[in-house]
C-alpha positions as CSV (number, residue, x, y, z in Angstrom):
1,M,68.0,144.7,127.6
2,D,65.9,145.3,124.5
3,T,67.0,148.8,123.7
4,D,69.6,149.3,121.0
5,L,72.4,151.7,121.8
6,N,73.6,152.2,118.2
7,I,75.5,155.4,118.8
8,L,77.4,154.1,121.8
9,R,78.4,150.9,120.0
10,E,79.6,152.7,116.8
11,G,83.4,152.6,116.3
12,H,83.5,156.2,115.1
13,T,81.5,159.3,116.0
14,R,79.3,161.0,113.4
15,Y,78.3,164.5,114.4
16,P,74.7,165.3,113.4
17,T,74.2,168.7,111.9
18,S,70.7,169.4,113.3
19,P,68.5,168.3,116.1
20,E,66.2,166.6,113.6
21,E,69.1,164.5,112.4
22,A,70.3,163.6,115.9
23,A,68.9,160.5,117.8
24,L,68.2,160.5,121.5
25,E,68.8,156.8,122.5
26,S,67.7,155.2,125.8
27,F,68.3,152.2,127.9
28,E,66.1,150.4,130.5
29,N,65.8,151.8,133.9
30,A,67.3,149.2,136.3
31,Y,65.3,150.6,139.3
32,P,61.8,151.4,137.9
33,E,60.2,150.8,141.3
34,R,62.2,153.7,142.9
35,D,62.0,157.4,142.4
36,Y,65.5,158.9,141.9
37,W,66.8,161.9,140.1
38,V,69.2,161.9,137.2
39,R,71.1,165.1,136.4
40,L,72.9,165.6,133.1
41,E,74.8,168.8,132.5
42,C,76.2,170.4,129.4
43,P,78.2,173.5,130.5
44,E,79.4,174.3,127.0
45,F,76.1,174.5,125.1
46,T,76.2,176.6,121.9
47,A,73.5,177.8,119.5
48,L,73.1,180.9,117.3
49,C,70.9,183.9,117.7
50,P,68.3,183.5,115.0
51,I,68.3,187.3,114.3
52,T,72.0,188.2,114.4
53,G,73.7,184.9,113.8
54,Q,76.0,185.5,116.7
55,P,76.8,182.6,119.0
56,D,75.0,182.1,122.3
57,F,76.7,180.2,125.0
58,G,75.0,178.6,127.9
59,H,74.8,175.8,130.5
60,I,72.0,173.2,129.9
61,T,70.9,171.0,132.8
62,I,68.5,168.1,132.3
63,E,67.0,166.6,135.5
64,Y,64.5,163.8,135.5
65,I,62.9,161.0,137.4
66,P,63.0,158.0,135.0
67,D,60.1,155.7,134.5
68,K,61.0,152.8,132.2
69,L,63.8,154.4,130.3
70,C,66.9,156.5,130.9
71,V,68.7,158.8,128.4
72,E,72.0,157.5,127.0
73,S,74.6,160.2,127.6
74,K,76.7,159.9,124.4
75,A,73.5,160.2,122.3
76,L,72.4,163.2,124.4
77,K,75.8,164.9,124.0
78,L,75.6,164.6,120.2
79,Y,72.0,165.8,120.2
80,L,72.9,168.9,122.3
81,F,76.0,169.6,120.1
82,S,73.7,169.5,117.0
83,F,72.3,172.9,118.1
84,R,75.6,174.7,117.6
85,N,74.8,175.9,114.1
86,Q,71.0,176.3,114.7
87,G,69.4,179.7,114.9
88,I,67.1,179.5,117.9
89,F,65.9,181.6,120.8
90,H,66.8,180.5,124.3
91,E,63.2,179.9,125.3
92,A,62.6,177.7,122.2
93,V,65.7,175.6,122.6
94,V,65.0,174.8,126.3
95,N,61.4,173.8,125.4
96,R,62.6,171.9,122.4
97,I,65.0,169.8,124.6
98,A,62.3,169.2,127.1
99,S,59.9,168.0,124.5
100,D,62.4,165.8,122.8
101,V,63.6,164.2,126.0
102,T,60.0,163.6,127.0
103,K,59.3,161.9,123.7
104,A,62.4,159.8,124.0
105,I,62.0,158.5,127.6
106,A,58.6,159.6,129.1
107,P,60.1,160.5,132.5
108,R,57.8,160.6,135.6
109,E,58.9,164.1,136.2
110,G,61.7,166.5,135.1
111,R,62.9,169.8,134.0
112,V,65.4,171.4,131.6
113,T,67.2,174.5,132.6
114,G,69.2,176.7,130.3
115,E,71.4,179.4,131.9
116,F,72.6,181.5,129.0
117,N,75.6,183.9,129.2
118,A,74.9,187.6,129.2
119,R,74.7,189.4,125.8
120,G,74.0,193.1,125.8
121,G,74.2,193.1,129.6
122,I,71.4,190.6,130.2
123,A,71.7,186.9,131.1
124,I,68.7,184.7,130.5
125,T,67.7,181.6,132.4
126,V,64.8,179.4,131.1
127,E,63.3,176.4,132.8
128,A,60.8,174.0,131.2
129,T,59.1,171.1,133.0
130,M,58.6,167.6,131.8
131,P,56.4,165.8,130.9
C-alpha cells in the first residue's frame, strides 16, 4: 500500500482549527473491480451561522462508490470537526465537503447529505452529488 496514513499512525491527536488546515487522507481500495457503497456518518456535526455566530448542529452523511481510493475515517473525523468554529451556511458546507472528498479520492459516484437541526422553526437538508 503506497498511501501514507500519517494521522492514523500518530501517537497523539492534533485537532485542526479549520478545514484548510485539516488533511483528508486515503488508502487503496482493495476491491476496485467492484462497485460498492461506503457510508460515513457524523451525527454530531457543528458549525457556526456566518451571520449570527450561533452554533448550527446537523447530521452529515457521506456516501460514495470508491474508485482507486477510500477515505480514512479518522482523518475524515478531524476534517469534519474542524468546521466547529467556522462561520458557514449549510449549503456551502455540504458543497465544500463534497468538493474536498472528490478532490481527495475521486469516487466513481457519491453524495453528501447534511440534515441540519431546526432553528427558527425550519430544518434544512442539503444534498450535493460527487464527482
